[in-house]
C-alpha positions in Angstrom: 0.0 0.0 0.0 1.4 3.4 -1.0 1.6 5.8 1.9 3.4 8.7 0.2 4.0 10.1 -3.2 6.8 12.4 -4.3 6.6 14.6 -7.4 9.3 16.4 -9.3 8.2 19.9 -10.3 9.4 20.9 -13.8 8.1 18.6 -16.5 6.2 16.5 -13.9 3.9 18.8 -12.0 4.4 21.7 -14.4 3.6 21.2 -18.1 6.6 22.5 -20.0 4.3 23.9 -22.7 2.0 26.0 -20.4 4.2 26.3 -17.2 1.0 25.4 -15.3 -0.1 22.4 -13.3 -2.7 20.6 -15.4 -6.2 20.6 -14.0 -6.3 16.8 -14.1 -3.2 16.7 -11.9 -4.8 19.0 -9.3 -7.9 16.8 -9.3 -5.7 13.8 -8.6 -3.8 15.6 -5.8 -7.1 16.4 -4.0 -8.4 12.8 -4.5 -5.1 11.4 -3.1 -5.4 13.8 -0.1 -8.9 12.5 0.6 -7.5 9.0 0.8 -4.9 10.1 3.4 -1.9 9.7 1.2 1.0 12.1 2.0 2.1 14.2 -0.9 5.6 15.7 -1.2 7.6 17.6 -3.8 11.0 16.4 -4.8 12.9 18.9 -6.9 16.2 20.3 -7.9 15.0 23.8 -7.2 16.1 25.7 -4.1 13.4 26.5 -1.5 12.8 30.0 -2.7 11.8 28.7 -6.1 9.1 26.4 -4.7 7.0 28.9 -2.8 4.6 29.5 -5.7 3.2 26.0 -5.1 1.6 27.2 -1.9 -1.0 29.0 -4.0 -1.7 25.8 -6.0 -1.8 22.9 -3.5 -0.8 22.4 0.2 1.9 19.8 -0.1 2.9 17.9 3.1 6.6 18.7 2.6 9.4 19.6 0.3 12.6 17.9 -0.8 14.7 20.5 -2.5 18.2 21.0 -3.8 18.1 17.5 -5.4 17.6 15.8 -2.0 20.0 17.9 0.1 17.3 19.5 2.2 14.0 18.0 3.3 11.4 19.8 5.3 7.8 19.1 6.4 5.0 21.6 5.7 5.8 23.5 8.9 9.4 24.0 7.8 10.9 21.4 10.3 14.1 20.0 8.8 13.9 16.3 8.3 17.1 15.9 6.4 20.1 18.1 5.5 23.3 17.1 3.7 25.8 19.9 3.0 28.9 19.9 0.9 32.2 19.3 2.6 33.7 22.8 3.6 37.0 22.0 1.7 35.0 21.6 -1.5 33.4 25.0 -1.2 36.8 26.6 -0.4 38.3 25.1 -3.5 35.2 26.2 -5.5 35.5 29.9 -4.4 39.2 29.9 -5.5 38.4 28.0 -8.7 35.6 30.2 -10.1 37.7 33.3 -10.9 40.4 31.1 -12.5 38.1 29.0 -14.6 35.8 31.9 -15.4 32.3 30.3 -15.1 29.3 31.8 -13.2 28.5 30.0 -10.0 25.6 30.2 -7.5 26.2 29.1 -3.9 23.1 27.8 -2.2 22.7 27.5 1.6 19.5 26.4 3.4 17.9 29.8 3.4 19.9 32.0 1.1 21.7 32.0 -2.3 24.8 33.9 -3.3 26.8 34.5 -6.5 30.5 33.8 -6.2 31.1 36.6 -8.7 28.7 39.1 -10.3 27.2 37.6 -13.4 24.5 38.6 -15.9 23.7 34.9 -16.5 22.8 34.5 -12.8 20.9 37.8 -12.7 18.9 36.7 -15.7 18.2 33.3 -14.1 16.8 35.0 -11.0 14.7 37.5 -13.0 13.2 34.5 -14.9 12.1 33.1 -11.5 10.8 36.5 -10.4 13.4 36.8 -7.7 15.9 39.7 -7.0 19.5 39.1 -8.0 21.6 37.4 -5.3 24.3 39.2 -3.3 28.0 38.1 -3.6 29.2 35.3 -1.4 31.7 35.6 1.4 33.7 32.5 2.5 33.4 33.8 6.1 29.9 32.4 6.1 30.9 28.8 5.5 31.3 27.6 9.1 28.0 28.9 10.3 26.0 28.4 7.1 26.8 25.1 5.3 26.4 25.0 1.5 23.9 22.4 0.4 24.3 22.7 -3.4 25.9 25.0 -6.0 25.0 25.7 -9.6 27.8 25.8 -12.1 26.6 27.7 -15.2 28.5 25.5 -17.7 27.5 22.8 -20.2 28.0 19.0 -19.7 31.1 19.0 -22.0 32.8 21.4 -19.6 32.5 19.3 -16.4 36.2 18.8 -16.4 36.4 22.3 -15.0 35.0 20.9 -11.7 37.5 18.1 -11.4 39.7 19.9 -8.9 36.9 20.0 -6.4 37.0 16.3 -5.5 34.0 14.4 -4.2 31.0 15.9 -5.9 28.1 14.6 -8.0 26.4 16.4 -11.0 22.8 15.4 -10.6 21.1 17.6 -13.2 21.9 19.7 -16.3 19.7 22.0 -18.3 20.1 25.1 -20.3 23.8 25.4 -19.4 23.3 24.9 -15.6 24.8 22.0 -13.7 23.3 21.1 -10.3 26.2 20.0 -8.1 25.7 18.1 -4.8 27.9 16.0 -2.5 28.9 12.7 -4.0 26.8 10.7 -1.5 23.6 12.9 -2.0 20.6 12.7 -4.3 16.8 12.9 -4.3 16.5 9.3 -3.3 18.7 10.0 -0.2 16.3 12.8 0.8 13.3 10.7 0.2 14.7 7.8 2.2 15.4 10.1 5.1 11.8 11.4 5.0 10.5 7.8 4.8 12.6 6.8 7.8 11.3 9.8 9.7 7.6 8.8 9.2 8.2 5.0 9.4 7.4 4.3 5.7 8.9 1.3 3.9 10.6 1.7 0.6 7.8 -0.3 -1.1 5.3 2.2 0.3 6.8 5.1 -1.7 5.7 6.2 -5.2 7.6 8.8 -7.2 7.0 10.7 -10.4 9.8 12.3 -12.4 11.0 13.2 -15.9 14.6 14.4 -15.8 18.1 12.9 -15.4 18.1 14.0 -11.8 15.1 11.9 -11.2 16.5 8.6 -12.5 18.0 7.4 -9.2 14.8 8.2 -7.2 12.7 6.4 -9.8 15.0 3.4 -9.5 15.0 3.5 -5.7 11.3 3.9 -5.0 8.9 1.0 -4.5 7.2 2.3 -7.7 8.7 4.9 -10.1 6.7 6.6 -12.8 8.3 8.5 -15.6 6.4 11.1 -17.6 6.1 10.5 -21.4 7.9 13.9 -21.9 10.8 12.7 -19.8 14.4 11.9 -20.9 15.3 8.3 -21.8 17.4 8.0 -18.7 14.3 8.6 -16.5 12.2 6.3 -18.5 14.7 3.5 -18.3 14.8 3.8 -14.5 11.1 3.8 -14.1 8.7 0.9 -13.4 6.0 2.5 -15.6 6.1 5.2 -18.3 2.9 7.2 -18.6 1.8 9.8 -21.1 3.3 13.4 -21.1 2.3 15.6 -18.3 0.2 17.8 -20.6 -1.7 14.8 -21.7 -3.0 13.8 -18.3 0.2 11.9 -17.5 -0.2 11.9 -13.7 -3.8 11.0 -13.9 -3.3 8.2 -16.4 -0.6 6.6 -14.2 -2.6 6.8 -11.0 -5.5 5.1 -12.7 -3.3 2.5 -14.3 -1.7 1.7 -11.0 -5.0 1.5 -9.2 -4.2 4.3 -6.9 -7.4 6.2 -8.0 -10.6 5.3 -9.9 -12.7 7.5 -12.1 -15.2 7.6 -9.2 -12.5 9.0 -6.9 -11.8 11.8 -9.4 -15.5 12.7 -9.7 -16.0 13.2 -5.9 -16.4 16.8 -4.8 
């Protein structure tokens, strides 16, 4: 029996074509809530880029930064995995030498290592003010959970001097970089342990390369039809694209919901 479902945001909850959550998905979320199933978000976004969801649906918690931070609805931290301090010290020295924009992400704040139009434009796209510049003096009191390297996959060699890191997502010239032992599946496992859920009681939905490991780890992993091949290969079931009622079709197929459930007020 599934007790909790974790949803990626971009390309899973949000239709890439409309940038909206499809109505059929919202109907499903409400039907699942009536059944008592816990509903979480599992995203690569940092917390400040998830607040818009509060106006759409009251999720039970958030796994952000590709699994590096997990909180419940009240903001209580259930899991936190920062980068090693020596990795961040090397990063701050490396960025001016290698010449790529970089965003440092703590639990509550983000900082640019150096001023960058690319980063300013990224924040403007998200409707957020541009970040301030980072000071290494913050490191001991404010651990870094993730950083974004604004480079392309064929430039990952630039990060080799940093040591134990993992690149868990890449899109539009942005690499999500987390500790080597991190990942969405690690954050989900920590949340499951907190609530006493077994692995087989977890269902996840995803579409991107950073979703592959959680799709493989969960009791049941569903990839959206608009997803990358890496996600589809890791999933137990591939549904239709998000904009073609992908979430709804999967939940009906898996027997999580019935048409009657969807028609209840």
